[in-house]
Gaussian input, Z-matrix of N, CA and C with variables (Angstrom, degrees):
# hf/3-21g

backbone

0 1
 N
 C     1     B1
 C     2     B2     1     A1
 N     3     B3     2     A2     1     D1
 C     4     B4     3     A3     2     D2
 C     5     B5     4     A4     3     D3
 N     6     B6     5     A5     4     D4
 C     7     B7     6     A6     5     D5
 C     8     B8     7     A7     6     D6
 N     9     B9     8     A8     7     D7
 C    10    B10     9     A9     8     D8
 C    11    B11    10    A10     9     D9
 N    12    B12    11    A11    10    D10
 C    13    B13    12    A12    11    D11
 C    14    B14    13    A13    12    D12
 N    15    B15    14    A14    13    D13
 C    16    B16    15    A15    14    D14
 C    17    B17    16    A16    15    D15
 N    18    B18    17    A17    16    D16
 C    19    B19    18    A18    17    D17
 C    20    B20    19    A19    18    D18
 N    21    B21    20    A20    19    D19
 C    22    B22    21    A21    20    D20
 C    23    B23    22    A22    21    D21
 N    24    B24    23    A23    22    D22
 C    25    B25    24    A24    23    D23
 C    26    B26    25    A25    24    D24
 N    27    B27    26    A26    25    D25
 C    28    B28    27    A27    26    D26
 C    29    B29    28    A28    27    D27
 N    30    B30    29    A29    28    D28
 C    31    B31    30    A30    29    D29
 C    32    B32    31    A31    30    D30
 N    33    B33    32    A32    31    D31
 C    34    B34    33    A33    32    D32
 C    35    B35    34    A34    33    D33
 N    36    B36    35    A35    34    D34
 C    37    B37    36    A36    35    D35
 C    38    B38    37    A37    36    D36
 N    39    B39    38    A38    37    D37
 C    40    B40    39    A39    38    D38
 C    41    B41    40    A40    39    D39
 N    42    B42    41    A41    40    D40
 C    43    B43    42    A42    41    D41
 C    44    B44    43    A43    42    D42
 N    45    B45    44    A44    43    D43
 C    46    B46    45    A45    44    D44
 C    47    B47    46    A46    45    D45
 N    48    B48    47    A47    46    D46
 C    49    B49    48    A48    47    D47
 C    50    B50    49    A49    48    D48
 N    51    B51    50    A50    49    D49
 C    52    B52    51    A51    50    D50
 C    53    B53    52    A52    51    D51
 N    54    B54    53    A53    52    D52
 C    55    B55    54    A54    53    D53
 C    56    B56    55    A55    54    D54
 N    57    B57    56    A56    55    D55
 C    58    B58    57    A57    56    D56
 C    59    B59    58    A58    57    D57
 N    60    B60    59    A59    58    D58
 C    61    B61    60    A60    59    D59
 C    62    B62    61    A61    60    D60
 N    63    B63    62    A62    61    D61
 C    64    B64    63    A63    62    D62
 C    65    B65    64    A64    63    D63
 N    66    B66    65    A65    64    D64
 C    67    B67    66    A66    65    D65
 C    68    B68    67    A67    66    D66
 N    69    B69    68    A68    67    D67
 C    70    B70    69    A69    68    D68
 C    71    B71    70    A70    69    D69
 N    72    B72    71    A71    70    D70
 C    73    B73    72    A72    71    D71
 C    74    B74    73    A73    72    D72
 N    75    B75    74    A74    73    D73
 C    76    B76    75    A75    74    D74
 C    77    B77    76    A76    75    D75
 N    78    B78    77    A77    76    D76
 C    79    B79    78    A78    77    D77
 C    80    B80    79    A79    78    D78
 N    81    B81    80    A80    79    D79
 C    82    B82    81    A81    80    D80
 C    83    B83    82    A82    81    D81
 N    84    B84    83    A83    82    D82
 C    85    B85    84    A84    83    D83
 C    86    B86    85    A85    84    D84
 N    87    B87    86    A86    85    D85
 C    88    B88    87    A87    86    D86
 C    89    B89    88    A88    87    D87
 N    90    B90    89    A89    88    D88
 C    91    B91    90    A90    89    D89
 C    92    B92    91    A91    90    D90
 N    93    B93    92    A92    91    D91
 C    94    B94    93    A93    92    D92
 C    95    B95    94    A94    93    D93
 N    96    B96    95    A95    94    D94
 C    97    B97    96    A96    95    D95
 C    98    B98    97    A97    96    D96
 N    99    B99    98    A98    97    D97
 C   100   B100    99    A99    98    D98
 C   101   B101   100   A100    99    D99
 N   102   B102   101   A101   100   D100
 C   103   B103   102   A102   101   D101
 C   104   B104   103   A103   102   D102
 N   105   B105   104   A104   103   D103
 C   106   B106   105   A105   104   D104
 C   107   B107   106   A106   105   D105
 N   108   B108   107   A107   106   D106
 C   109   B109   108   A108   107   D107
 C   110   B110   109   A109   108   D108
 N   111   B111   110   A110   109   D109
 C   112   B112   111   A111   110   D110
 C   113   B113   112   A112   111   D111
 N   114   B114   113   A113   112   D112
 C   115   B115   114   A114   113   D113
 C   116   B116   115   A115   114   D114
 N   117   B117   116   A116   115   D115
 C   118   B118   117   A117   116   D116
 C   119   B119   118   A118   117   D117
 N   120   B120   119   A119   118   D118
 C   121   B121   120   A120   119   D119
 C   122   B122   121   A121   120   D120
 N   123   B123   122   A122   121   D121
 C   124   B124   123   A123   122   D122
 C   125   B125   124   A124   123   D123
 N   126   B126   125   A125   124   D124
 C   127   B127   126   A126   125   D125
 C   128   B128   127   A127   126   D126
 N   129   B129   128   A128   127   D127
 C   130   B130   129   A129   128   D128
 C   131   B131   130   A130   129   D129
 N   132   B132   131   A131   130   D130
 C   133   B133   132   A132   131   D131
 C   134   B134   133   A133   132   D132
 N   135   B135   134   A134   133   D133
 C   136   B136   135   A135   134   D134
 C   137   B137   136   A136   135   D135
 N   138   B138   137   A137   136   D136
 C   139   B139   138   A138   137   D137
 C   140   B140   139   A139   138   D138
 N   141   B141   140   A140   139   D139
 C   142   B142   141   A141   140   D140
 C   143   B143   142   A142   141   D141
 N   144   B144   143   A143   142   D142
 C   145   B145   144   A144   143   D143
 C   146   B146   145   A145   144   D144
 N   147   B147   146   A146   145   D145
 C   148   B148   147   A147   146   D146
 C   149   B149   148   A148   147   D147
 N   150   B150   149   A149   148   D148
 C   151   B151   150   A150   149   D149
 C   152   B152   151   A151   150   D150
 N   153   B153   152   A152   151   D151
 C   154   B154   153   A153   152   D152
 C   155   B155   154   A154   153   D153
 N   156   B156   155   A155   154   D154
 C   157   B157   156   A156   155   D155
 C   158   B158   157   A157   156   D156
 N   159   B159   158   A158   157   D157
 C   160   B160   159   A159   158   D158
 C   161   B161   160   A160   159   D159
 N   162   B162   161   A161   160   D160
 C   163   B163   162   A162   161   D161
 C   164   B164   163   A163   162   D162
 N   165   B165   164   A164   163   D163
 C   166   B166   165   A165   164   D164
 C   167   B167   166   A166   165   D165
 N   168   B168   167   A167   166   D166
 C   169   B169   168   A168   167   D167
 C   170   B170   169   A169   168   D168
 N   171   B171   170   A170   169   D169
 C   172   B172   171   A171   170   D170
 C   173   B173   172   A172   171   D171
 N   174   B174   173   A173   172   D172
 C   175   B175   174   A174   173   D173
 C   176   B176   175   A175   174   D174
 N   177   B177   176   A176   175   D175
 C   178   B178   177   A177   176   D176
 C   179   B179   178   A178   177   D177
 N   180   B180   179   A179   178   D178
 C   181   B181   180   A180   179   D179
 C   182   B182   181   A181   180   D180
 N   183   B183   182   A182   181   D181
 C   184   B184   183   A183   182   D182
 C   185   B185   184   A184   183   D183
 N   186   B186   185   A185   184   D184
 C   187   B187   186   A186   185   D185
 C   188   B188   187   A187   186   D186
 N   189   B189   188   A188   187   D187
 C   190   B190   189   A189   188   D188
 C   191   B191   190   A190   189   D189
 N   192   B192   191   A191   190   D190
 C   193   B193   192   A192   191   D191
 C   194   B194   193   A193   192   D192
 N   195   B195   194   A194   193   D193
 C   196   B196   195   A195   194   D194
 C   197   B197   196   A196   195   D195
 N   198   B198   197   A197   196   D196
 C   199   B199   198   A198   197   D197
 C   200   B200   199   A199   198   D198
 N   201   B201   200   A200   199   D199
 C   202   B202   201   A201   200   D200
 C   203   B203   202   A202   201   D201
 N   204   B204   203   A203   202   D202
 C   205   B205   204   A204   203   D203
 C   206   B206   205   A205   204   D204
 N   207   B207   206   A206   205   D205
 C   208   B208   207   A207   206   D206
 C   209   B209   208   A208   207   D207
 N   210   B210   209   A209   208   D208
 C   211   B211   210   A210   209   D209
 C   212   B212   211   A211   210   D210
 N   213   B213   212   A212   211   D211
 C   214   B214   213   A213   212   D212
 C   215   B215   214   A214   213   D213
 N   216   B216   215   A215   214   D214
 C   217   B217   216   A216   215   D215
 C   218   B218   217   A217   216   D216
 N   219   B219   218   A218   217   D217
 C   220   B220   219   A219   218   D218
 C   221   B221   220   A220   219   D219
 N   222   B222   221   A221   220   D220
 C   223   B223   222   A222   221   D221
 C   224   B224   223   A223   222   D222
 N   225   B225   224   A224   223   D223
 C   226   B226   225   A225   224   D224
 C   227   B227   226   A226   225   D225
 N   228   B228   227   A227   226   D226
 C   229   B229   228   A228   227   D227
 C   230   B230   229   A229   228   D228
 N   231   B231   230   A230   229   D229
 C   232   B232   231   A231   230   D230
 C   233   B233   232   A232   231   D231
 N   234   B234   233   A233   232   D232
 C   235   B235   234   A234   233   D233
 C   236   B236   235   A235   234   D234
 N   237   B237   236   A236   235   D235
 C   238   B238   237   A237   236   D236
 C   239   B239   238   A238   237   D237
 N   240   B240   239   A239   238   D238
 C   241   B241   240   A240   239   D239
 C   242   B242   241   A241   240   D240
 N   243   B243   242   A242   241   D241
 C   244   B244   243   A243   242   D242
 C   245   B245   244   A244   243   D243
 N   246   B246   245   A245   244   D244
 C   247   B247   246   A246   245   D245
 C   248   B248   247   A247   246   D246
 N   249   B249   248   A248   247   D247
 C   250   B250   249   A249   248   D248
 C   251   B251   250   A250   249   D249
 N   252   B252   251   A251   250   D250
 C   253   B253   252   A252   251   D251
 C   254   B254   253   A253   252   D252
 N   255   B255   254   A254   253   D253
 C   256   B256   255   A255   254   D254
 C   257   B257   256   A256   255   D255
 N   258   B258   257   A257   256   D256
 C   259   B259   258   A258   257   D257
 C   260   B260   259   A259   258   D258
 N   261   B261   260   A260   259   D259
 C   262   B262   261   A261   260   D260
 C   263   B263   262   A262   261   D261
 N   264   B264   263   A263   262   D262
 C   265   B265   264   A264   263   D263
 C   266   B266   265   A265   264   D264
 N   267   B267   266   A266   265   D265
 C   268   B268   267   A267   266   D266
 C   269   B269   268   A268   267   D267
 N   270   B270   269   A269   268   D268
 C   271   B271   270   A270   269   D269
 C   272   B272   271   A271   270   D270
 N   273   B273   272   A272   271   D271
 C   274   B274   273   A273   272   D272
 C   275   B275   274   A274   273   D273
 N   276   B276   275   A275   274   D274
 C   277   B277   276   A276   275   D275
 C   278   B278   277   A277   276   D276
 N   279   B279   278   A278   277   D277
 C   280   B280   279   A279   278   D278
 C   281   B281   280   A280   279   D279
 N   282   B282   281   A281   280   D280
 C   283   B283   282   A282   281   D281
 C   284   B284   283   A283   282   D282
 N   285   B285   284   A284   283   D283
 C   286   B286   285   A285   284   D284
 C   287   B287   286   A286   285   D285
 N   288   B288   287   A287   286   D286
 C   289   B289   288   A288   287   D287
 C   290   B290   289   A289   288   D288
 N   291   B291   290   A290   289   D289
 C   292   B292   291   A291   290   D290
 C   293   B293   292   A292   291   D291
 N   294   B294   293   A293   292   D292
 C   295   B295   294   A294   293   D293
 C   296   B296   295   A295   294   D294
 N   297   B297   296   A296   295   D295
 C   298   B298   297   A297   296   D296
 C   299   B299   298   A298   297   D297
 N   300   B300   299   A299   298   D298
 C   301   B301   300   A300   299   D299
 C   302   B302   301   A301   300   D300
 N   303   B303   302   A302   301   D301
 C   304   B304   303   A303   302   D302
 C   305   B305   304   A304   303   D303
 N   306   B306   305   A305   304   D304
 C   307   B307   306   A306   305   D305
 C   308   B308   307   A307   306   D306
 N   309   B309   308   A308   307   D307
 C   310   B310   309   A309   308   D308
 C   311   B311   310   A310   309   D309
 N   312   B312   311   A311   310   D310
 C   313   B313   312   A312   311   D311
 C   314   B314   313   A313   312   D312
 N   315   B315   314   A314   313   D313
 C   316   B316   315   A315   314   D314
 C   317   B317   316   A316   315   D315
 N   318   B318   317   A317   316   D316
 C   319   B319   318   A318   317   D317
 C   320   B320   319   A319   318   D318
 N   321   B321   320   A320   319   D319
 C   322   B322   321   A321   320   D320
 C   323   B323   322   A322   321   D321
 N   324   B324   323   A323   322   D322
 C   325   B325   324   A324   323   D323
 C   326   B326   325   A325   324   D324

   B1=1.4486
   B2=1.5350
   B3=1.3388
   B4=1.4631
   B5=1.5216
   B6=1.3268
   B7=1.4604
   B8=1.5281
   B9=1.3107
   B10=1.4525
   B11=1.5209
   B12=1.3272
   B13=1.4588
   B14=1.5162
   B15=1.3030
   B16=1.4501
   B17=1.5120
   B18=1.3238
   B19=1.4568
   B20=1.5133
   B21=1.3255
   B22=1.4569
   B23=1.5243
   B24=1.3217
   B25=1.4768
   B26=1.5159
   B27=1.3146
   B28=1.4658
   B29=1.5241
   B30=1.3251
   B31=1.4554
   B32=1.5238
   B33=1.3261
   B34=1.4651
   B35=1.5328
   B36=1.3406
   B37=1.4539
   B38=1.5277
   B39=1.3265
   B40=1.4656
   B41=1.5208
   B42=1.3163
   B43=1.4632
   B44=1.5193
   B45=1.3151
   B46=1.4582
   B47=1.5259
   B48=1.3266
   B49=1.4593
   B50=1.5224
   B51=1.3054
   B52=1.4575
   B53=1.5273
   B54=1.3180
   B55=1.4693
   B56=1.5288
   B57=1.3282
   B58=1.4791
   B59=1.5186
   B60=1.3313
   B61=1.4589
   B62=1.5247
   B63=1.3292
   B64=1.4617
   B65=1.5188
   B66=1.3329
   B67=1.4646
   B68=1.5195
   B69=1.2988
   B70=1.4556
   B71=1.5155
   B72=1.3283
   B73=1.4550
   B74=1.5201
   B75=1.3349
   B76=1.4526
   B77=1.5168
   B78=1.3301
   B79=1.4672
   B80=1.5267
   B81=1.3326
   B82=1.4654
   B83=1.5301
   B84=1.3093
   B85=1.4632
   B86=1.5216
   B87=1.3038
   B88=1.4610
   B89=1.5352
   B90=1.3235
   B91=1.4623
   B92=1.5197
   B93=1.3307
   B94=1.4624
   B95=1.5296
   B96=1.3387
   B97=1.4558
   B98=1.5277
   B99=1.3105
   B100=1.4854
   B101=1.5286
   B102=1.3294
   B103=1.4634
   B104=1.5231
   B105=1.3355
   B106=1.4597
   B107=1.5334
   B108=1.3251
   B109=1.4643
   B110=1.5283
   B111=1.3203
   B112=1.4646
   B113=1.5308
   B114=1.3281
   B115=1.4623
   B116=1.5300
   B117=1.3123
   B118=1.4646
   B119=1.5257
   B120=1.3216
   B121=1.4621
   B122=1.5354
   B123=1.3231
   B124=1.4678
   B125=1.5289
   B126=1.3252
   B127=1.4665
   B128=1.5235
   B129=1.3124
   B130=1.4645
   B131=1.5276
   B132=1.3327
   B133=1.4654
   B134=1.5339
   B135=1.3347
   B136=1.4723
   B137=1.5229
   B138=1.3268
   B139=1.4587
   B140=1.5171
   B141=1.3161
   B142=1.4709
   B143=1.5286
   B144=1.3332
   B145=1.4665
   B146=1.5342
   B147=1.3307
   B148=1.4654
   B149=1.5266
   B150=1.3328
   B151=1.4661
   B152=1.5290
   B153=1.3288
   B154=1.4620
   B155=1.5242
   B156=1.3157
   B157=1.4672
   B158=1.5245
   B159=1.3465
   B160=1.4659
   B161=1.5258
   B162=1.3302
   B163=1.4669
   B164=1.5182
   B165=1.3229
   B166=1.4594
   B167=1.5284
   B168=1.3213
   B169=1.4579
   B170=1.5291
   B171=1.3236
   B172=1.4563
   B173=1.5277
   B174=1.3288
   B175=1.4572
   B176=1.5111
   B177=1.3253
   B178=1.4665
   B179=1.5240
   B180=1.3220
   B181=1.4596
   B182=1.5205
   B183=1.3245
   B184=1.4673
   B185=1.5210
   B186=1.3186
   B187=1.4658
   B188=1.5209
   B189=1.3307
   B190=1.4652
   B191=1.5200
   B192=1.3347
   B193=1.4611
   B194=1.5290
   B195=1.3117
   B196=1.4585
   B197=1.5149
   B198=1.3278
   B199=1.4528
   B200=1.5136
   B201=1.3387
   B202=1.4612
   B203=1.5239
   B204=1.3151
   B205=1.4681
   B206=1.5267
   B207=1.3300
   B208=1.4585
   B209=1.5252
   B210=1.3191
   B211=1.4621
   B212=1.5259
   B213=1.3195
   B214=1.4682
   B215=1.5221
   B216=1.3298
   B217=1.4632
   B218=1.5180
   B219=1.3326
   B220=1.4649
   B221=1.5229
   B222=1.3341
   B223=1.4648
   B224=1.5229
   B225=1.3249
   B226=1.4628
   B227=1.5298
   B228=1.3308
   B229=1.4620
   B230=1.5379
   B231=1.3392
   B232=1.4634
   B233=1.5212
   B234=1.3310
   B235=1.4544
   B236=1.5251
   B237=1.3189
   B238=1.4665
   B239=1.5337
   B240=1.3229
   B241=1.4559
   B242=1.5240
   B243=1.3281
   B244=1.4634
   B245=1.5208
   B246=1.3175
   B247=1.4595
   B248=1.5200
   B249=1.3085
   B250=1.4663
   B251=1.5188
   B252=1.3004
   B253=1.4595
   B254=1.5131
   B255=1.3198
   B256=1.4553
   B257=1.5219
   B258=1.3201
   B259=1.4631
   B260=1.5244
   B261=1.3270
   B262=1.4594
   B263=1.5167
   B264=1.3260
   B265=1.4562
   B266=1.5251
   B267=1.3198
   B268=1.4630
   B269=1.5212
   B270=1.3341
   B271=1.4591
   B272=1.5189
   B273=1.3430
   B274=1.4648
   B275=1.5240
   B276=1.3117
   B277=1.4641
   B278=1.5173
   B279=1.3144
   B280=1.4568
   B281=1.5176
   B282=1.3230
   B283=1.4695
   B284=1.5203
   B285=1.3448
   B286=1.4492
   B287=1.5137
   B288=1.3397
   B289=1.4631
   B290=1.5258
   B291=1.3176
   B292=1.4677
   B293=1.5205
   B294=1.3478
   B295=1.4561
   B296=1.5150
   B297=1.3118
   B298=1.4508
   B299=1.5088
   B300=1.3141
   B301=1.4534
   B302=1.5180
   B303=1.3061
   B304=1.4617
   B305=1.5156
   B306=1.3253
   B307=1.4594
   B308=1.5215
   B309=1.3207
   B310=1.4704
   B311=1.5256
   B312=1.3346
   B313=1.4586
   B314=1.5185
   B315=1.3210
   B316=1.4551
   B317=1.5216
   B318=1.3195
   B319=1.4615
   B320=1.5157
   B321=1.3510
   B322=1.4639
   B323=1.5136
   B324=1.3215
   B325=1.4731
   B326=1.5015
   A1=108.56
   A2=118.91
   A3=120.32
   A4=110.57
   A5=114.57
   A6=118.69
   A7=110.11
   A8=115.88
   A9=121.32
   A10=108.29
   A11=115.95
   A12=120.04
   A13=109.41
   A14=115.88
   A15=120.33
   A16=107.73
   A17=115.59
   A18=122.02
   A19=109.82
   A20=115.56
   A21=121.75
   A22=105.66
   A23=116.39
   A24=119.96
   A25=109.95
   A26=113.94
   A27=122.49
   A28=106.42
   A29=117.45
   A30=119.54
   A31=108.93
   A32=117.13
   A33=119.54
   A34=112.96
   A35=116.93
   A36=122.14
   A37=108.50
   A38=115.73
   A39=121.49
   A40=108.12
   A41=115.33
   A42=121.35
   A43=106.54
   A44=115.46
   A45=122.22
   A46=107.55
   A47=116.14
   A48=121.59
   A49=112.36
   A50=116.49
   A51=120.20
   A52=111.59
   A53=116.30
   A54=121.16
   A55=113.16
   A56=117.00
   A57=121.16
   A58=110.29
   A59=115.99
   A60=121.38
   A61=109.57
   A62=115.26
   A63=122.06
   A64=107.19
   A65=115.48
   A66=121.39
   A67=108.23
   A68=116.01
   A69=122.25
   A70=106.96
   A71=116.42
   A72=120.01
   A73=111.83
   A74=117.02
   A75=122.11
   A76=115.30
   A77=116.72
   A78=121.64
   A79=110.18
   A80=117.23
   A81=119.21
   A82=112.41
   A83=115.56
   A84=122.93
   A85=106.44
   A86=115.89
   A87=120.48
   A88=108.80
   A89=115.67
   A90=120.99
   A91=108.64
   A92=117.13
   A93=118.92
   A94=108.78
   A95=117.11
   A96=120.48
   A97=112.94
   A98=118.45
   A99=119.92
   A100=111.73
   A101=117.12
   A102=119.69
   A103=110.43
   A104=116.04
   A105=120.69
   A106=109.41
   A107=117.51
   A108=121.98
   A109=111.19
   A110=117.18
   A111=121.47
   A112=110.41
   A113=116.99
   A114=121.57
   A115=110.54
   A116=117.24
   A117=121.05
   A118=110.21
   A119=116.83
   A120=120.67
   A121=110.36
   A122=116.32
   A123=119.93
   A124=111.79
   A125=117.27
   A126=121.55
   A127=112.71
   A128=117.90
   A129=119.99
   A130=111.80
   A131=115.76
   A132=122.13
   A133=109.84
   A134=118.35
   A135=119.82
   A136=112.26
   A137=115.04
   A138=121.14
   A139=114.76
   A140=117.35
   A141=121.33
   A142=110.17
   A143=118.53
   A144=119.47
   A145=110.25
   A146=115.01
   A147=120.44
   A148=107.58
   A149=117.87
   A150=120.67
   A151=111.64
   A152=115.31
   A153=120.75
   A154=111.95
   A155=117.69
   A156=120.82
   A157=110.16
   A158=117.02
   A159=120.09
   A160=110.49
   A161=117.58
   A162=120.22
   A163=110.96
   A164=115.98
   A165=120.30
   A166=110.70
   A167=116.03
   A168=120.50
   A169=113.19
   A170=117.33
   A171=119.90
   A172=112.77
   A173=117.17
   A174=120.41
   A175=113.12
   A176=115.96
   A177=120.94
   A178=113.24
   A179=117.21
   A180=120.30
   A181=113.81
   A182=116.37
   A183=120.80
   A184=109.02
   A185=115.81
   A186=119.92
   A187=113.48
   A188=117.70
   A189=118.67
   A190=110.33
   A191=117.71
   A192=121.66
   A193=114.23
   A194=118.71
   A195=120.79
   A196=113.34
   A197=116.68
   A198=120.76
   A199=117.28
   A200=117.74
   A201=118.23
   A202=111.72
   A203=117.03
   A204=119.85
   A205=111.03
   A206=115.68
   A207=120.34
   A208=110.35
   A209=117.18
   A210=121.04
   A211=109.50
   A212=117.18
   A213=120.32
   A214=111.00
   A215=117.22
   A216=120.89
   A217=111.27
   A218=117.76
   A219=121.19
   A220=110.55
   A221=117.35
   A222=120.63
   A223=109.74
   A224=116.94
   A225=120.86
   A226=110.31
   A227=116.80
   A228=121.53
   A229=110.60
   A230=117.38
   A231=120.44
   A232=111.56
   A233=116.79
   A234=120.27
   A235=110.61
   A236=117.57
   A237=121.69
   A238=110.41
   A239=116.75
   A240=121.80
   A241=112.27
   A242=118.15
   A243=121.53
   A244=115.85
   A245=117.86
   A246=120.03
   A247=111.97
   A248=114.80
   A249=120.83
   A250=109.04
   A251=116.96
   A252=120.57
   A253=114.16
   A254=117.52
   A255=121.11
   A256=114.89
   A257=117.28
   A258=119.84
   A259=109.75
   A260=115.42
   A261=120.75
   A262=107.79
   A263=116.09
   A264=120.51
   A265=112.93
   A266=117.11
   A267=121.10
   A268=108.40
   A269=115.73
   A270=118.75
   A271=110.61
   A272=115.46
   A273=118.72
   A274=109.91
   A275=115.16
   A276=122.01
   A277=105.22
   A278=115.50
   A279=119.79
   A280=110.27
   A281=116.09
   A282=121.45
   A283=112.87
   A284=117.66
   A285=118.25
   A286=117.52
   A287=118.53
   A288=118.84
   A289=110.33
   A290=114.45
   A291=122.69
   A292=107.60
   A293=115.40
   A294=119.89
   A295=109.77
   A296=114.31
   A297=120.99
   A298=105.15
   A299=117.76
   A300=122.37
   A301=115.93
   A302=119.18
   A303=119.45
   A304=112.45
   A305=114.89
   A306=122.13
   A307=111.04
   A308=117.62
   A309=120.33
   A310=111.81
   A311=116.74
   A312=120.87
   A313=112.02
   A314=114.78
   A315=122.12
   A316=105.98
   A317=117.13
   A318=119.98
   A319=109.22
   A320=117.11
   A321=119.15
   A322=111.09
   A323=116.48
   A324=120.98
   A325=111.44
   D1=128.12
   D2=179.15
   D3=-69.20
   D4=146.18
   D5=179.18
   D6=-82.51
   D7=151.90
   D8=177.93
   D9=-87.81
   D10=123.34
   D11=179.07
   D12=-80.78
   D13=137.77
   D14=175.44
   D15=-110.54
   D16=112.23
   D17=-177.51
   D18=-120.04
   D19=139.70
   D20=169.07
   D21=-108.47
   D22=128.42
   D23=-179.23
   D24=-124.45
   D25=131.69
   D26=177.53
   D27=-136.27
   D28=97.67
   D29=-175.36
   D30=60.05
   D31=-125.50
   D32=-179.90
   D33=-95.57
   D34=14.68
   D35=173.97
   D36=-99.52
   D37=124.82
   D38=177.21
   D39=-123.45
   D40=132.00
   D41=175.41
   D42=-116.01
   D43=115.71
   D44=-179.92
   D45=-95.09
   D46=104.27
   D47=-175.38
   D48=-72.91
   D49=-23.30
   D50=179.85
   D51=-77.96
   D52=-38.96
   D53=-176.78
   D54=-100.12
   D55=0.88
   D56=-177.02
   D57=53.41
   D58=50.58
   D59=-174.98
   D60=-129.87
   D61=144.06
   D62=175.66
   D63=-119.53
   D64=132.13
   D65=176.34
   D66=-120.12
   D67=138.00
   D68=176.40
   D69=-127.64
   D70=115.43
   D71=-175.51
   D72=61.19
   D73=30.79
   D74=179.81
   D75=83.16
   D76=-5.74
   D77=-179.01
   D78=-101.70
   D79=137.70
   D80=178.88
   D81=-65.32
   D82=141.45
   D83=175.62
   D84=-115.94
   D85=121.32
   D86=-179.75
   D87=-85.64
   D88=121.02
   D89=178.48
   D90=-125.85
   D91=140.02
   D92=170.41
   D93=-58.61
   D94=152.07
   D95=-174.02
   D96=-54.99
   D97=-44.38
   D98=-178.06
   D99=-63.79
   D100=-36.80
   D101=177.35
   D102=-68.55
   D103=-39.66
   D104=175.32
   D105=-59.80
   D106=-46.63
   D107=-179.55
   D108=-61.70
   D109=-39.95
   D110=178.23
   D111=-65.34
   D112=-43.32
   D113=177.76
   D114=-60.98
   D115=-45.94
   D116=179.61
   D117=-62.72
   D118=-42.46
   D119=-179.92
   D120=-57.70
   D121=-46.58
   D122=178.92
   D123=-69.69
   D124=-43.87
   D125=-174.85
   D126=-67.16
   D127=-23.51
   D128=177.35
   D129=-85.03
   D130=2.55
   D131=176.70
   D132=-132.34
   D133=52.70
   D134=-174.51
   D135=-59.34
   D136=134.77
   D137=178.47
   D138=80.23
   D139=-10.15
   D140=-176.84
   D141=-93.78
   D142=120.28
   D143=175.32
   D144=-63.75
   D145=131.06
   D146=179.54
   D147=-118.72
   D148=119.52
   D149=179.96
   D150=-60.32
   D151=146.86
   D152=179.54
   D153=-55.90
   D154=-38.53
   D155=-179.49
   D156=-59.51
   D157=-43.68
   D158=179.70
   D159=-68.94
   D160=-37.32
   D161=176.18
   D162=-62.20
   D163=-39.22
   D164=179.12
   D165=-65.42
   D166=-49.70
   D167=-173.02
   D168=-78.04
   D169=-44.10
   D170=-175.50
   D171=-96.41
   D172=-38.31
   D173=-179.44
   D174=-75.84
   D175=-45.16
   D176=-178.62
   D177=-98.98
   D178=-13.31
   D179=179.20
   D180=69.97
   D181=32.51
   D182=179.92
   D183=-118.95
   D184=153.30
   D185=-178.05
   D186=-130.89
   D187=11.26
   D188=-178.29
   D189=-74.55
   D190=137.96
   D191=-174.71
   D192=-64.72
   D193=-29.55
   D194=-179.40
   D195=-88.08
   D196=7.93
   D197=-171.61
   D198=-83.35
   D199=-0.02
   D200=-179.19
   D201=-61.37
   D202=-30.31
   D203=175.78
   D204=-64.22
   D205=-30.59
   D206=177.27
   D207=-60.19
   D208=-39.94
   D209=178.34
   D210=-59.92
   D211=-48.51
   D212=179.61
   D213=-59.65
   D214=-41.38
   D215=-179.74
   D216=-65.27
   D217=-43.39
   D218=-179.07
   D219=-68.59
   D220=-38.53
   D221=177.34
   D222=-64.34
   D223=-42.99
   D224=177.79
   D225=-58.67
   D226=-42.97
   D227=178.40
   D228=-62.70
   D229=-46.37
   D230=179.07
   D231=-61.05
   D232=-44.25
   D233=179.13
   D234=-62.02
   D235=-43.55
   D236=179.16
   D237=-61.94
   D238=-39.37
   D239=-176.44
   D240=-76.27
   D241=-38.34
   D242=-171.55
   D243=-102.28
   D244=-25.06
   D245=-170.31
   D246=-99.82
   D247=62.69
   D248=176.29
   D249=-101.12
   D250=157.06
   D251=174.89
   D252=62.52
   D253=37.42
   D254=176.76
   D255=82.29
   D256=2.55
   D257=178.08
   D258=-71.20
   D259=149.99
   D260=175.13
   D261=-145.95
   D262=118.14
   D263=-178.86
   D264=-117.38
   D265=-36.62
   D266=-174.08
   D267=-120.38
   D268=132.28
   D269=179.53
   D270=-133.89
   D271=147.78
   D272=176.91
   D273=-73.36
   D274=149.81
   D275=174.10
   D276=-124.39
   D277=102.73
   D278=-175.58
   D279=63.39
   D280=-150.13
   D281=-179.23
   D282=-92.14
   D283=-18.03
   D284=-167.72
   D285=-121.02
   D286=13.86
   D287=-177.38
   D288=-152.28
   D289=165.69
   D290=173.36
   D291=-134.42
   D292=158.67
   D293=172.86
   D294=-142.44
   D295=152.35
   D296=172.70
   D297=-79.96
   D298=124.03
   D299=-162.34
   D300=-84.10
   D301=-14.43
   D302=-173.36
   D303=-93.96
   D304=171.35
   D305=178.64
   D306=-63.83
   D307=169.24
   D308=-179.30
   D309=-54.66
   D310=150.70
   D311=-176.63
   D312=-66.51
   D313=152.90
   D314=173.41
   D315=-94.15
   D316=124.42
   D317=179.29
   D318=-118.33
   D319=147.60
   D320=-179.67
   D321=-70.77
   D322=156.53
   D323=178.08
   D324=-73.37

């Protein structure tokens, strides 16, 4: 029986949840696992502001109190890696949260 692929699509960004793969413009983007997990956490909540504390604990799986800077660093890395050529996927919301900026993902039937 063929497996059902679960894909999140936002413009030319595709996140393949089954294969743990990110494609940008059809080309694979290599991300460390924690950055991939953070991207998936945000992308499955498009438009929803997510506090840095929740991104740290649930997105990155860390619980250290000084780790909020880690969230900013990982978000900066994701933005640098994914937001080329006028693309914009992740945006800050005030001082304490981020959100995935695009409309809900398109998933195959």
